N, C-alpha and C positions, 0 to 999 in steps of 0.2 A: 343709031337711038341711043340714049342716056340709060345705061343701068340705075337699076333702084338705089344703090348705094351710093353711085354718083351724086343723084338725086337729092339724097340726104345728104351728102356733103354739102353741095351745094346752098341745099337751104339753112343749114345751119351757120356757113360763113355768111349770107347774106342777113342773116336777124341778127348776127354779131357786130356785123357793119353798121346795121340799122340803128342798132340800140346807141353805138360809138355815137354816129351822128348827131341822135335825138339828144343824148346826153350832152352831147358840146353846146346844145341850146341853152344850156344854165351855166352859171358859174357862183361859186361862194367866195365869198371874201370872209377869213377867219380873223378874229381879233388873237392880240397875243394872250397867252396865258394869265386867266385871274384865278389867285388860289382863294378856297375855300375850306369850310370845315366839313369831315366828312359827315357830320350831323346836319349839315344844312342841303336841304333839296330846293333846286328850282321851282318857282310856284308859279309866277308870272311875269310874263313882258311888257311892258308898256312904252310908247311913242313919248319922247321928252316934248317939252314945250321947242319948238324950233328944230331943233335935228337931233338925231340919237335916240340910243334905247337905255329903259333904267331894266335891271334884273332885282326882281325880289325873291327872296328865300325864306323858307319856313324853316324853322328849327326843331330838331325832334326832341319830344319831352317839355318845350316852350311853347305856353301858347299863344303868351302876352307877348312876344319880341318876334322880331323880322331881321334881316340884314338886307341890304341893297346897295348894288353896284351901278353905278352911271357912266354911260359911255357917250364921246361923242359921235357924229356923222364918219368920222375915219375910224371909228370902232376903239378909239384911245380911251383908257379909263381914267374920268375924272376925279369921281368920288368914290369911297367905301364907308360905309357905316354901318351898326346895329341900332335898332331902334327899340325901345322897352316902352311901353302904354301900361299906366297904373292900374288898368283895367284885369279881371281875369283872362280872358280870352278875344282876342282877335277874331273875328267872324266873316269878314268880309273884306275884301282887298279890291279898290277902283281908283277909276281915274275919274275926277269932277271938276269941269271947267280948267283942265288942264293940269290939276294939282293930284298928286298923289294922299289917297284918304285912305286911312286904316280906320275902317268900324270897330270898335272894340264894348263888350260887355263887363260890367261891374255887378258884382252880387253884393249888395250894401247889407250884410247881416243886422247891422246895426239899426237902422232903417227898415229892415226886411221892404229890399227895393231891388230891383235888377233895373238897371240904367245903362241904356246906349250911350256911346258917345262917339265924335268923329274927329280924330286926330290929321292935321293936314301936314303933307312934306312939304320944305321948298327945296328947289333946283339942288339942293347939297345932299337931299335925304337926311335933313333933321327937322325934328318936330317945330312947326312955328304957330300952329292954333289950334284949339280944343274947343268944341261944341258939345253941349248935351243936348240930343236931339230926342229922347225919351226916357220914362223913368213910370215902372206898374209895379205895382205891390206882390212880394211872393206869397204863397199860400205852402207854407210850414217847408216840407221840402220839394214841393213842387215849384219851378223857377217859370218866370216868364222869358220867351224866345222870341228872338229878331232878326228876320232876313231884310234882305236889302239886293234892291234892284236901280241900275243906272240905265239911263239912256243913251244910245249909240254914239249921240253926239257930245255926252258927258254934259248936258244942261239940265237935267232932272233927275230926282232921285225917288224911288218909292221905297217907304219902309214899311214892313208888314211888323206890326208888334203882338204877339200871340199870348193871349191872357194865360196863367198857369193853369192846369188843370183842376177843377173843383168837382167831387163827385156830386153827381144829383144836378147839375147846372150845365145849360147850355155852352157849346164853344164859342167865347168870345175874343175880337182880335181889333184892335185900333191900326187905322190904315193912315199913315200919313204922306202928301206928296210935299217935296221940295225944291227950290229953284236951285240955280247954278252956285250960289253962296250959301246952300243949306240953311235958306231961313224958310220957315213953313207957308206954304200955297194952300192947302187945306188940311184938315183932319177929319175922320171919319170914326165913330164908333159903332162896331156892327156885333150883332150875335148871328151866328148861323142856327139854323131849326135842325139841330144836332147836338146830341148830348157830347159833352167834354169828354176829351180822348186825353189820354197819357201820351201818345205817340201821334204826330201829324204829319201829312203830306200836304205843304200849301207853298207855292213858288210864284211869287210876285214877278212880274215882266211890267216894264214902264216905255211907251214910246217918245220920241222924241216932242211930240204934241201935250205932253205928262198925262195921258190916259194911262191907268195903272191898272192892269188886269192879274187876277188872282186865279192860277188853275189847282184845283183841290180833288185830293181824292177820299173818299169816305168810305169806313166800311158799314153797309148797311143789310143786315138781314142777311149775313154768311157772305156777301158779295160787294163789290168793289164799285163806287160809283163815281163819277167825276164830274165837278160843279166848275162853274166859271163866272167868276164876280168882273164886274168891268165898274170904275170909279173913275170919273173924269173932274179935270180941276175945275169945272163950275159945279161941282158937288152931285151931278147927276149920275144915278147908281143903276146898274141891271145885273143880276142875275138868272141864270140858265142852266140846263142840266148839257153836259156832254156827253153824246152818246150815236150808237150806231144803230142801222137798222133792225138788227137783230145781235150780233156776235157781241163777246165780253171784249172789252179792251184793255190789252196785256200791260203795255207800258206807253208813256205817251211824253211828248216834249213839244216846245213852240220857240219861234222866232218871228220878227217882223220883217214886211219885205220893204222894199223903198218907199212906199207910199203909208207905211206907218199901220199898214193894217195886219193882225196878227193871224199866224200860219200856225195851226195846231197839228201835228202829225205823229202817227206811232202804229203801232202792231195792236191786231186783235187777236184772241187765243179761240178754240174751239170751245164745245160744252164742257170739257172738262181737260183740268189740267190750266199751264200756262205758256205751254210750246206755242210760238209764234204761228199764226195759220194765214193771216192777211195782213194788208198795210190798208190805212188809211188818213185822208187830208182835208183839213177844215179850214176854210177861211172867214175870217170876221172883219167887218169893215164900219170900224168905228163902235162895235156895237158887239154885244154878246149873243146877238142872233146870228147864224151862221150864213155867210151870202152862197156856198156850195158845200157840200159836204160827199167826196167819193170814197169808196172802197173795192179793194180788189184782192182776191187769193193770190198769193205769192206763188209765182210758176215755177215750174219743176226744174227749169234751169240753175235756178237760184239755191233750192233744197239739194238736188244733185253736187252741187258745186260745193257744200259744205257739210255734208251727212255721205257717207257709205252707202252703199246698198243693202250691207248688214244692218247697221243702225236703222235704215229708214225701213225695215223690213221688221225689225225689233221695236224702234219706237215710234213709227208712224211718220209722215210726212212733214209735220212741224218740226220750228225750229227751237231744240232745247237749249235751255241755258243761254239764251241771248238776253243784253238787255239794250236799250236806245242808247246810243253812243253820241250823235248828235243830229242836227238838222240844221244843212246850211240852204239859204235862201240868196238867189243872186241877183244882182242889180235889173236884171230882165225880168225875174220872178220865178226861175227856175229853181225848183228845190230838192235837195237829196237829203233822202231820211237814209239814215244810217244805222244799223245795229253791229254788236260786237258781241262773240261768244266769251266768254268766262267760266273757267271751273277750278276751284280751288280743294285739292285733295291733302287733307293734314295726316299726318301719323307721329308717331311719337319721336321719329327720327328726321321726318324731313316735311316740308311744306311744296306741293308741286303745282303752280299756275300756269293751266294753259287756256290758251287764246286761238280756237279756231281758224278765225277770221272774220271779214265783217260781210254783212249782207248790206247792200245795197238797191234802194229804189231812188227812180228818179220821176219826178212831177212836171208837167210842163205849168206855167204861169195861169193856167185857168185849170189845173188841178189833174189833168188827163194823164193815165199812164204813159209813160214812155219806155221806159225799160228796168227790169231788174239784172243786178251782176253780182255774184260771187267773188271774194276776194279771199285766197284761202293763204293765212299769213304761217299757220302751223308753227306758233310762238311756245316753246314748253321750257318753264322757268323752276329748275329744282333748287337753284341756289341763292337766287336774289329777292326771293319775294316779289318778283314781277316788276321789278325795277326797271330792267331796260326795254320792258314789252311796251306796248301800245303802240299807237300810231300816230302820226300827222295827215290831216286832211285838208285839203285844197279843194273848193269849187270853184270853177266859172260857169258862165254861160253853156260852153260844149264840153268843159271835159274836168273829170276829180283827177285829182294827183293823189296818191299816196304813198308815204314813206315810211318805213318799217323795219326793224330788226331782226335776222333770222334767227331769235334766241331758240339756242338748243339744236340749229342745224347749221352744217358749213363751217362750222367755227373755224376749224384746222386748217380750210385753205382759203380762210380770208386776204392772205396776201395776194394770193394769185388770181382770185376772183373781184375782190373789193378795192384793188389798188395800194397806193400808201395811207399810213398811219390807221388803217383800219383794223382796230383791234377786234371788232367783231363783223363789221361791215353793215350796209343798208341797201336795202331793196326799194326800186322805185317803181312803183305801179300806177298804170294810165287808163283810165276808161274812157273811152271816145264818146263823139255824141250819138253813136250807134249802140252803145253800151259795148263795145268789144274793148275786153281787159289785155292789157299788156305788163306782164312783171319781168323786171330786169335786176339784175344788180346794178348799184349807183357806182360807176368807177372813179375812182379817186376824188370822191368828195370831202375827204378829209386831208387833202394836199394843203398843207400851208397852216398845220396845226401843230408842228414841230415834235409832235410824240404819238402813241397811237391812243386811240379815242373811240368814243362810240355816243351814237346820237342819243341825245336825252329825249325820246318821242314825247311825252305826257306834258311837255311846254314847249310852246310857239308862238309866235304872232305872225298875221296876214295882215299887211299895208292894204293889201289891192294890187300893188305894183311889185313888192318883194316880201317875200318868205324871211324869218329871222328864226333861226334856230339854237341850238346850244349843245354842245358835246362835251362830253367830261370824259376824264384818263379813268385807268379801270380801278386806281385806288381813290377815287372820289374828291379827290382833295384838290383839284385845278378842273375849270371848265373854261370852254372857248366860244363865244358868241360869234355865230354866221350869218350874213347876208347873202342869201340866195337869191339872184334874178336871173331874168331873160339879159341873154347879151345885147 
């Protein structure tokens, strides 16, 4: 007979051995150190035409400027540039027809107009072309706003121009669909049957066919109502409510599947408050009328994995202070709906940001519930305003992978647990096809960075084959670009 202590010892040894084997399935190749200003924050990563990647950084306190670093396929730095546009604010950065585009707004006080322009960068990160896309009259201190959506293949652009607030008038928008050269395909002037509001929640989505959807949240009679507008390139338009059988939608997002069908998914609340009580998923087939609508109550394993018994007893079974983080739709149509906890406690002396973890709900391609899984990251940041928090999420048909930093925990023993050059360390969490969660230290992720670094989990790019990540040193004046892939 093997004694209980020996069984426990063997289990621990096996678990560690298993993780070493599984972590060896991945390798990360890092670039040399790239200098940056402490005021620059990595914002987006884009694939270059041909090969390599570009890293775009936003500059704290400077709304009309970015910096860009362009690397080749071997992670060698080719070009570095600071780009300033004449507008007041860069409101969107994206890739259209292979080129990087800065969408910028200029508030022309002389003409009392708000103008949206597109600035194209060449392969050296230099300004090469400018196009005026839209111009709307402002209304005194109330300004027009512009929101941009780009299709996944980069060939279609949707522009939502929100007319400024006018008291006593209905809310008005101008909708534009553009081709890959930013030339106009269609423009529509539309007024909602709703009073104009100062604050608006309108999110555009455009698919590769050029069909533009606008998901809207409106406050009607003290309740949130969600509306969906569809505008096709042909000019056909549809308008419908997005609603559940009886429950209130608390938070929502959307994404397209490989067939260019819109998937709307989110969480609903009970009759009081905004704590998440259940989840839903709705599919639209080139229409604003749903193909299916499915709802479920959040299972107990998800709640108990993210809330203590004391919290459940005091606040109930709902997920409090959670928001929708992401909806991942895989090539086979599997969907991962992911919510993240976030609470910020501010005092005169400090600001403490807490992230308990992630709530993940997986649906089949037909919208059927498969499983729900809690991922308890327990990130507590007292010093950096959440700079090193958040998580990287990559979903395939069978597995969800999560990378996050153990902010506020295990820092002192990072060298022993996480390997070389780990100023904080990173944990690798995997959720398998059955919803089983494994969470372990990622050993030697930063081998090759030449100095102690921390994973910057807010910015990454997944090509479908490799994951492109960033790591910064503790002083935030250098970063490394990493290619993480299967061996």
